[in-house]
C-alpha positions in Angstrom: -95.9 -156.9 26.7 -97.6 -160.3 26.7 -101.0 -160.8 27.6 -100.4 -163.3 30.2 -97.4 -161.2 32.2 -100.3 -158.4 32.2 -102.5 -160.6 33.9 -99.9 -162.1 36.2 -99.3 -158.0 37.1 -102.6 -157.3 37.6 -103.1 -160.5 39.8 -100.3 -159.5 41.9 -101.6 -155.8 42.3 -105.1 -157.3 43.0 -103.5 -159.4 46.0 -101.8 -156.2 47.4 -104.7 -154.3 47.4 -107.2 -157.0 49.0 -104.3 -157.8 51.5 -103.3 -154.5 52.5 -106.8 -153.0 52.9 -107.5 -156.1 55.0 -104.4 -155.3 57.2 -105.1 -151.7 57.4 -108.7 -152.2 58.6 -107.4 -154.7 61.1 -104.7 -152.5 62.2 -107.3 -149.5 62.7 -109.8 -151.5 64.3 -107.0 -152.8 67.0 -105.8 -149.5 67.3 -109.3 -147.8 68.3 -110.1 -151.3 70.6 -106.6 -150.8 72.5 -106.1 -147.3 72.5 -103.2 -146.8 70.2 -103.0 -143.3 68.1 -99.8 -145.5 66.8 -101.6 -148.4 65.4 -104.4 -146.4 64.0 -101.7 -144.3 62.1 -100.1 -147.3 60.9 -103.4 -148.5 59.8 -104.1 -145.4 58.2 -100.5 -145.7 56.6 -101.3 -149.2 55.1 -104.4 -147.9 53.6 -102.4 -145.4 51.9 -100.2 -147.8 50.4 -103.4 -150.0 49.2 -104.6 -146.9 47.7 -101.4 -146.9 45.7 -102.1 -150.4 44.6 -105.2 -149.3 43.6 -104.0 -146.6 41.7 -101.6 -149.2 39.7 -104.6 -151.5 38.8 -106.3 -148.5 37.6 -103.0 -147.6 35.5 -102.9 -151.2 34.0 -106.6 -151.6 33.0 -106.0 -147.9 31.7 -103.1 -149.2 29.4 -105.8 -150.3 27.1 -107.7 -147.1 27.2 -106.8 -144.5 24.3 -107.8 -142.0 27.2 -105.3 -143.8 29.6 -103.3 -140.6 30.1 -106.3 -138.6 31.8 -107.6 -141.5 33.7 -104.1 -142.0 35.2 -104.0 -138.4 36.0 -107.1 -138.1 37.8 -106.5 -141.4 39.8 -103.1 -139.6 41.1 -104.8 -136.3 41.8 -107.4 -138.0 43.8 -104.9 -140.3 45.5 -103.0 -137.2 46.4 -105.8 -135.5 47.9 -106.6 -138.7 50.0 -103.0 -139.1 51.2 -102.9 -135.4 52.5 -106.6 -135.3 54.0 -105.4 -138.8 55.9 -101.8 -137.3 56.9 -103.3 -134.1 58.4 -106.3 -135.7 60.4 -103.8 -138.2 61.8 -101.6 -135.8 62.7 -104.0 -133.4 64.4 -105.9 -136.2 66.5 -102.4 -137.3 67.7 -101.4 -133.6 68.6 -105.1 -133.3 70.4 -104.5 -136.2 72.5 -100.8 -135.2 73.8 -102.1 -131.9 74.4 -105.4 -133.3 76.6 -102.8 -134.4 78.8 -105.0 -137.6 79.7 -102.6 -139.8 78.1 -103.0 -143.6 78.8 -101.1 -146.8 77.5 -102.5 -149.0 75.0 -103.3 -152.4 75.7 -100.6 -154.8 75.1 -102.2 -156.8 72.2 -101.8 -153.9 70.1 -98.1 -154.8 70.3 -98.9 -158.5 68.9 -101.3 -157.0 66.3 -98.5 -154.8 65.1 -95.8 -157.5 64.9 -98.3 -159.8 62.8 -99.6 -157.3 60.6 -96.1 -155.9 59.8 -94.8 -159.5 59.0 -98.0 -160.3 56.7 -97.4 -157.0 54.8 -93.6 -157.8 54.3 -94.9 -161.3 53.0 -97.3 -159.5 50.5 -94.3 -157.3 49.4 -92.2 -160.2 48.7 -94.8 -162.1 46.6 -94.7 -159.1 44.4 -91.3 -159.0 43.6 -91.6 -162.9 42.5 -90.4 -163.4 39.5 -93.0 -163.6 36.8 -95.8 -161.4 38.7 -94.5 -158.5 36.4 -94.1 -156.2 39.6 -90.6 -154.7 40.1 -89.3 -152.3 43.0 -88.9 -148.8 41.6 -90.8 -149.0 38.5 -93.3 -146.6 39.9 -94.0 -145.0 43.2 -97.2 -146.8 44.1 -96.5 -149.9 46.1 -92.8 -149.9 44.8 -89.9 -149.8 46.9 -90.6 -146.0 48.2 -93.8 -147.0 49.5 -92.5 -149.9 51.3 -89.3 -148.1 52.6 -92.0 -145.6 54.2 -93.9 -148.6 55.5 -90.8 -149.9 57.4 -90.0 -146.3 58.7 -93.9 -146.2 59.9 -93.5 -149.8 61.6 -90.3 -148.7 63.3 -92.1 -145.4 64.6 -95.2 -147.3 65.8 -93.4 -150.2 67.4 -90.9 -147.7 69.4 -94.6 -145.4 70.5 -96.5 -148.5 71.6 -93.8 -150.9 72.9 -92.5 -147.7 74.8 -96.0 -146.6 76.3 -96.3 -150.3 77.0 -92.9 -150.4 78.9 -94.1 -147.3 80.7 -96.9 -148.7 82.2 -95.1 -151.8 83.2 -92.5 -149.4 85.1 -94.9 -147.2 86.3 -93.7 -144.1 84.2 -96.2 -142.0 82.6 -94.2 -140.0 80.9 -93.4 -143.0 78.4 -97.2 -143.2 77.3 -96.7 -139.6 75.3 -94.6 -142.2 72.7 -97.8 -143.5 71.4 -99.6 -140.4 69.9 -96.2 -138.8 69.2 -95.5 -141.9 67.1 -99.3 -141.3 65.3 -97.6 -137.6 64.4 -94.5 -139.2 63.0 -96.2 -141.7 61.2 -98.8 -138.7 59.8 -95.8 -136.9 58.4 -94.9 -140.1 56.3 -98.2 -140.0 54.9 -98.1 -136.6 54.1 -94.6 -137.2 52.4 -96.5 -139.7 50.3 -98.8 -137.5 49.3 -96.2 -134.9 48.3 -94.6 -137.3 46.3 -97.5 -138.4 44.4 -98.3 -134.7 44.0 -94.8 -134.1 42.6 -95.0 -137.2 40.4 -98.6 -136.3 39.1 -97.0 -132.8 37.6 -94.0 -134.6 36.1 -96.1 -137.2 34.2 -98.0 -134.3 33.1 -95.0 -133.0 31.4 -93.9 -136.1 30.0 -94.0 -136.9 26.5 -94.1 -140.7 25.4 -91.5 -141.2 22.6 -93.2 -143.1 19.5 -92.3 -146.5 18.3 -89.6 -145.4 15.6 -88.0 -142.9 18.3 -87.5 -145.8 20.9 -86.4 -148.1 17.9 -82.6 -147.7 18.5 -83.2 -148.0 22.1 -84.6 -151.3 21.5 -81.9 -152.5 19.2 -79.4 -151.6 21.7 -81.3 -153.6 24.6 -81.2 -156.5 22.2 -77.1 -156.7 21.7 -76.6 -157.0 25.2 -75.4 -160.1 26.2 -77.8 -162.2 28.2 -81.1 -160.3 26.9 -83.1 -162.9 25.1 -86.1 -160.7 24.1 -87.2 -157.1 24.8 -90.6 -157.6 26.1 -91.5 -153.8 26.4 -89.9 -150.4 26.1 -91.2 -147.0 26.8 -88.9 -143.9 27.0 -90.6 -140.7 28.4 -89.2 -137.6 27.7 -89.2 -134.7 29.9 -87.7 -131.4 28.5 -84.2 -132.5 26.9 -84.1 -135.5 28.8 -85.3 -138.9 28.7 -86.8 -141.6 31.2 -86.6 -145.3 29.8 -88.8 -148.2 31.4 -87.7 -151.4 29.6 -88.9 -154.8 30.3 -86.4 -157.8 29.2 -86.3 -161.6 29.2 -83.4 -163.8 30.1 -82.5 -167.3 30.6 -84.5 -168.8 33.9 -81.8 -170.9 35.1 -79.4 -168.1 35.6 -79.4 -166.8 39.2 -81.0 -163.6 40.6 -77.4 -161.9 40.8 -76.8 -162.6 37.0 -80.2 -161.1 36.2 -79.4 -158.0 38.3 -76.2 -157.8 36.7 -77.8 -158.1 33.1 -80.2 -155.3 34.0 -77.2 -153.2 35.4 -75.4 -153.5 31.9 -78.3 -152.8 30.1 -79.0 -149.3 32.2 -75.0 -148.4 31.5 -75.1 -149.1 27.9 -78.2 -147.1 27.1 -77.1 -144.4 29.4 -73.6 -144.5 27.7 -74.9 -144.2 24.0 -77.8 -141.9 24.5 -76.4 -138.9 26.5 -80.0 -137.4 27.0 -81.1 -140.8 29.2 -81.4 -139.7 32.6 -82.7 -143.0 34.2 -83.3 -146.5 33.0 -85.8 -148.8 34.9 -85.5 -152.3 34.1 -87.4 -155.3 34.9 -86.2 -158.7 34.3 -88.5 -161.7 34.0 -87.6 -165.1 33.0 -87.8 -166.1 29.3 -91.0 -167.9 28.5 -90.6 -170.2 25.4 -94.2 -170.5 24.7 -94.2 -166.9 23.8 -93.3 -166.3 20.1 -91.0 -163.7 20.6 -89.4 -162.6 17.1 -86.1 -164.0 16.3 -85.9 -166.2 19.4 -86.9 -169.8 18.5 -83.8 -171.1 20.0 -84.0 -173.2 23.2 -83.7 -171.2 26.1 -81.4 -173.4 27.5 -78.7 -172.4 24.9 -78.7 -168.5 25.3 -75.9 -166.7 26.6 -75.6 -165.8 30.3 -72.8 -164.3 32.3 -71.1 -167.5 32.5 -70.9 -168.5 29.1 
């Protein structure tokens, strides 16, 4: 693992944390001002994702600490508790609003704030997927594909809730007002689901045993033999009972297409799982080869390295 890429990863996590918190505050503040339970809940959901980015950042910092496992476990437990509390509180508040029978339509600017913040949040997520940032979707729960997908569901629920309530105000249909707090309940369930998954991941991590360098040597050698792989930047194999989960970061020719990079990652996964039957999952992160870093045995010019095309 290179120091430069670690710094890029940390910078991406910092940006995600700062941007996510800013969007969360904006949504929550606008939701309270506009009287929208759905927008407030969406803000809390964004805050939950930002807490995940904070946990990722702690994990990066902890990697240099001998007690990194303990620090990671504590951060996961704290995150789980916060997510569960936020989800329960959001659901109860929205439910009380429905049961009170005094539901009103939110101000129309709540819909504008929702659309703008969702677009901004998507831009931040796409930046984290940019080559060289060191962050890959699905690499972990925090800030990964799972949280992003949950965020899309939350945004759709908020859009239906806020838009439906505003439409009800326009049509003079009071029943549609209830869509806004109902969306708040849906988003609360999504927050609770995030908390539950975080708890499960914490338990799994506590049961995992990280394989030593000697045990992972055969895995690294296998990956290096895959056509298109210039270097194995990092490989971590975690043992869970009789099964092994492998996280590998590889460098490829920076001039190949994204599709070729994905194909190389697919071949790496298939090769490892075929040769080592005890491997149940392989998470592959593809980065462009950096000729400035002195990779062992990779002194050749990167324009001449093999790709899927030649």
